[in-house]
C-alpha positions as CSV (number, residue, x, y, z in Angstrom):
1,F,-20.2,294.4,-38.4
2,S,-18.7,292.6,-35.5
3,F,-19.6,290.9,-32.2
4,S,-17.7,291.7,-29.1
5,F,-17.5,290.4,-25.6
6,I,-16.5,292.5,-22.6
7,D,-13.7,291.1,-20.4
8,A,-15.5,290.1,-17.2
9,G,-12.2,289.3,-15.3
10,Q,-10.9,286.0,-14.1
11,L,-12.5,283.9,-11.4
12,G,-10.8,281.4,-9.0
13,R,-11.3,277.7,-9.7
14,P,-13.5,275.7,-9.7
15,I,-15.5,277.5,-12.3
16,V,-17.8,274.6,-13.2
17,Q,-17.0,271.1,-11.9
18,I,-19.1,268.0,-12.5
19,E,-18.1,265.1,-10.4
20,G,-19.7,261.6,-10.6
21,V,-23.1,262.9,-11.7
22,T,-25.9,260.5,-12.4
23,F,-29.3,261.9,-13.5
24,G,-32.4,260.9,-15.3
25,F,-36.2,261.3,-15.4
26,K,-38.6,259.3,-13.2
27,D,-37.0,255.9,-12.8
28,K,-35.0,256.0,-16.0
29,P,-31.3,257.1,-15.8
30,L,-30.1,259.3,-18.7
31,F,-26.5,259.3,-17.8
32,K,-24.3,257.9,-15.1
33,D,-21.0,258.9,-13.3
34,V,-20.2,261.9,-15.5
35,H,-17.0,263.8,-14.8
36,L,-16.5,267.1,-16.6
37,N,-14.9,270.5,-16.0
38,L,-15.2,274.0,-17.5
39,D,-13.0,276.9,-16.9
40,Q,-12.4,280.3,-18.6
41,Q,-9.9,278.8,-21.0
42,S,-12.4,276.1,-22.2
43,R,-13.4,276.0,-25.9
44,V,-15.7,273.0,-25.9
45,A,-18.2,271.6,-28.4
46,L,-20.9,269.3,-27.1
47,V,-22.0,267.1,-30.0
48,G,-24.3,264.1,-30.5
49,P,-27.8,263.0,-31.6
50,N,-31.0,264.8,-30.6
51,G,-32.5,263.4,-27.4
52,A,-29.1,262.1,-26.1
53,G,-29.1,264.5,-23.1
54,K,-27.1,267.5,-24.2
55,S,-29.7,270.1,-23.1
56,T,-30.2,268.2,-19.8
57,L,-26.5,268.5,-19.1
58,L,-26.7,272.2,-19.7
59,N,-29.7,272.4,-17.3
60,L,-27.6,270.6,-14.6
61,I,-24.9,273.2,-15.0
62,Q,-27.5,276.0,-14.6
63,D,-28.9,274.3,-11.4
64,K,-32.3,273.7,-13.1
65,H,-32.0,270.0,-12.2
66,T,-30.6,268.2,-9.1
67,P,-28.3,265.2,-9.7
68,W,-29.4,261.9,-8.4
69,E,-25.8,261.2,-7.4
70,G,-22.6,263.3,-7.5
71,V,-22.2,267.0,-7.4
72,V,-22.1,270.1,-9.7
73,R,-19.9,272.8,-8.2
74,V,-20.2,276.3,-9.7
75,N,-18.3,279.3,-8.6
76,P,-20.8,281.6,-6.7
77,S,-19.5,284.7,-8.6
78,L,-19.9,283.1,-12.0
79,R,-22.0,284.8,-14.6
80,I,-23.1,282.5,-17.4
81,G,-24.4,283.9,-20.7
82,I,-27.0,281.6,-22.2
83,F,-28.1,281.4,-25.9
84,T,-30.5,278.6,-26.6
85,Q,-33.0,277.6,-29.3
86,H,-35.6,279.0,-27.0
87,H,-33.7,282.2,-26.1
88,L,-36.8,284.4,-26.9
89,D,-38.7,282.9,-23.9
90,S,-36.9,285.4,-21.7
91,F,-38.1,288.4,-23.8
92,D,-41.4,290.2,-23.8
93,L,-42.3,290.1,-27.5
94,T,-44.7,293.0,-27.1
95,L,-41.8,295.2,-26.2
96,S,-39.0,296.5,-28.4
97,A,-35.4,295.4,-28.2
98,L,-34.6,298.6,-26.4
99,D,-37.4,298.3,-23.9
100,N,-36.5,294.7,-23.2
101,M,-32.9,295.8,-22.3
102,K,-34.2,298.8,-20.3
103,K,-36.4,296.3,-18.4
104,K,-33.4,294.1,-17.5
105,W,-31.0,297.1,-16.7
106,P,-33.3,300.0,-15.7
107,L,-30.4,302.1,-14.2
108,V,-28.4,302.1,-17.5
109,H,-28.7,305.3,-19.6
110,E,-30.9,304.6,-22.7
111,Q,-28.3,305.9,-25.1
112,E,-25.8,303.4,-23.9
113,L,-28.2,300.5,-24.6
114,R,-29.1,302.0,-28.0
115,S,-25.4,302.2,-28.9
116,H,-24.9,298.6,-27.8
117,L,-27.8,297.4,-29.9
118,G,-26.5,299.3,-32.8
119,R,-23.2,297.3,-32.7
120,Y,-25.4,294.3,-33.5
121,E,-27.1,296.1,-36.4
122,I,-30.3,296.7,-34.4
123,Q,-30.7,300.4,-35.2
124,G,-33.4,303.1,-35.7
125,N,-36.9,301.7,-36.0
126,D,-35.6,298.1,-35.6
127,A,-34.6,298.9,-32.0
128,L,-38.0,300.5,-31.2
129,K,-40.6,298.1,-32.7
130,P,-42.1,295.1,-30.8
131,L,-39.9,292.0,-31.1
132,K,-42.8,290.0,-32.5
133,F,-42.5,292.1,-35.7
134,V,-38.8,291.6,-36.3
135,S,-37.1,288.7,-38.2
136,G,-35.6,285.6,-36.7
137,G,-32.1,286.9,-37.5
138,Q,-32.8,290.2,-35.8
139,K,-34.2,288.4,-32.7
140,S,-31.0,286.4,-32.5
141,R,-28.9,289.6,-32.8
142,V,-30.9,291.1,-29.9
143,A,-30.3,288.0,-27.9
144,F,-26.5,288.3,-28.5
145,A,-26.6,292.0,-27.5
146,V,-28.3,291.1,-24.2
147,L,-25.9,288.2,-23.6
148,T,-22.7,290.3,-24.2
149,W,-24.1,293.2,-22.1
150,S,-24.4,290.8,-19.1
151,K,-20.5,290.4,-19.1
152,P,-20.4,286.6,-18.8
153,H,-17.4,284.6,-17.6
154,I,-18.7,281.6,-19.6
155,V,-21.0,281.5,-22.5
156,I,-23.2,278.5,-23.3
157,L,-24.6,278.5,-26.9
158,D,-27.2,276.0,-28.1
159,E,-27.3,276.1,-31.9
160,P,-26.2,279.7,-32.1
161,T,-25.8,279.9,-35.9
162,N,-29.5,279.3,-36.6
163,H,-31.1,282.4,-38.2
164,L,-27.7,284.1,-38.6
165,D,-26.4,285.0,-42.1
166,M,-22.8,284.0,-43.0
167,G,-21.4,287.4,-42.2
168,A,-22.9,287.2,-38.7
169,I,-21.6,283.6,-38.2
170,I,-18.1,284.6,-39.1
171,A,-18.3,287.7,-36.8
172,L,-19.5,285.5,-33.9
173,A,-16.7,283.0,-34.4
174,D,-14.1,285.7,-34.4
175,A,-15.6,287.2,-31.2
176,L,-15.6,283.8,-29.5
177,K,-11.9,283.3,-30.4
178,K,-11.0,286.6,-28.8
179,F,-13.3,286.1,-25.8
180,T,-11.4,285.9,-22.5
181,G,-14.0,283.6,-20.9
182,G,-15.0,280.0,-21.4
183,V,-17.2,278.7,-24.3
184,L,-19.5,275.6,-24.5
185,I,-21.3,275.1,-27.8
186,I,-24.0,272.7,-28.9
187,S,-24.1,272.9,-32.7
188,H,-24.5,270.8,-35.9
189,D,-22.4,273.4,-37.8
190,Q,-19.1,271.5,-38.2
191,H,-17.3,274.5,-39.7
192,F,-18.4,276.8,-36.8
193,I,-17.3,274.2,-34.3
194,T,-13.8,273.6,-35.8
195,S,-13.2,277.3,-36.2
196,V,-13.9,278.0,-32.5
197,C,-13.5,274.9,-30.3
198,S,-10.3,273.1,-29.3
199,E,-12.1,270.2,-27.5
200,I,-15.1,268.1,-28.4
201,W,-17.3,266.2,-25.9
202,Q,-19.2,263.6,-28.0
203,V,-22.4,262.3,-26.6
204,K,-23.5,258.8,-27.5
205,I,-26.5,256.7,-26.6
206,K,-25.6,253.3,-25.3
207,V,-28.6,251.4,-26.7
208,L,-28.5,248.5,-24.3
209,K,-28.3,250.6,-21.2
210,H,-30.1,253.7,-22.5
211,L,-27.4,255.8,-20.9
212,M,-25.5,258.8,-22.2
213,E,-21.8,258.3,-22.7
214,I,-19.5,261.2,-23.1
215,S,-16.1,260.9,-24.7
216,K,-13.6,263.7,-25.1
217,H,-11.6,264.5,-28.2
218,I,-8.8,267.1,-28.3
219,K,-8.1,268.8,-31.7
């Protein structure tokens, strides 16, 4: 068993550029004057305590929030592959893995989609029964099958090792190391982070100011 990412080609810079961004909720700033960059060579782990603003930063990159100050520049041709703790929200759980993929890519031949799911060990009846009846690990494998089929230039993975067995975690790490695009990972799995990432962005909460502070560490 192995994961695999399709080479999506190289984009011109900037890929993702965050310059002087300040953001928060209501009248309470969460972070201030953040400067970060992602490109297709990035292998970044975003680490820190829950509630510090990691997911909010990802939402800014995905244009789900608008900065109070500063700018987030994203290459208009960029395809981002997202895997989050709520990755199943984008699936219809009453449909099978195969039908969910057919719904997203109706022009692709069914056998191609079945073969792709099979590479993630979603085979036979598992590919045909409603997702609400499959295990958490199988749902995660379906989510990765969908992510890789989308041919992303950058993947953003939020706790990707949850529900995966050790063999799948090793396979995912190997695939990410071979991937020709950028990688941003949020994870509490130290071994997974150190096996994949070359740079760590550490998020800290400055108690007195209630602001997120990001520091970079290069391995």
